[in-house]
N, C-alpha and C positions, 0 to 999 in steps of 0.2 A: 671720757667717762662711758663705762659700759654698765648698762642695767643687767644684773645677774639674777634678780629675783623680785617678784612682785607678789606679795601675800599679806593677807590680814591687815590691809590698809597701809602697808609699808612698801616702800620703793627702795631696794638695796642696790648700791652701786659700788664699783670699783674703779678708781681714777687711774687712767693708763699711765699717767706721769707721776704716779704716787711712789712711795718709798716703804721699806719694811719698817716695823714688823707687818706681817700679812694681816690686813684688816679690811673692813667694809664701812661704808658710810650708809646709815639707814635714815631715810627721810619718812616723815609722817606729819604730825603736828608740829614737829621741830626737826632736829637732826641729832643723831648719835654716831659716834665712831667706836666700832667694836673690834677689839683684837681678836683674831680667830684662834690664836695659840697663846692664850694668857698664861700666867705663872705656872698653873697646874695642868696646862695643855688643853684647857676648855676655854671657850669664848669669855672674854671679860670686857666690861665697859671701859673705854679710855676717857671719854667725855660726852656730855650731852647738852644741848641748848634747846630750850623751848618745849621740851618733852616732860609730861608728867611722869611721876615715879611709876605709875602703872604701865604707861606706854613704854618706858624704859625696860621694865621687867618683861613685857610682852616681846619686845624687840630682842632681848638678849635670849629669850627662850626660843624664838624663831631661828635666830643665828646658830644656837646651840644644836637645834634639830637638823639644820642644813649645813653644819659646819664642814663636813667631808666634801660636799658638792662645792661649797663657796671656796674652800681651800684649793680644790682642783682648778676652779676658774681663776683664782689668784695665780696659781702656777702657769696656767695657759697664758696669762697676761704678763706676768713679771718674771717667770722662771721659778725654779725650786726654791723653797725656803729651808734653811738649815739651822 
């Protein structure tokens, strides 16, 4: 597990033994898994547990803002995504 971002009360990680699609796990009051390259090329929620709707929106907004950096970190850890 590699911490790739800490911001706005969230702890964002990429698991080194994880699989595609390129995604991050966001921990706050609960956990969310967010795809970095959703259907339209922007981040989208895969699932969330124990997070309020407001926290989920904030997490997705944060990941959207940091998407390029997070995708680069995914590729550093797992290789290119195609």
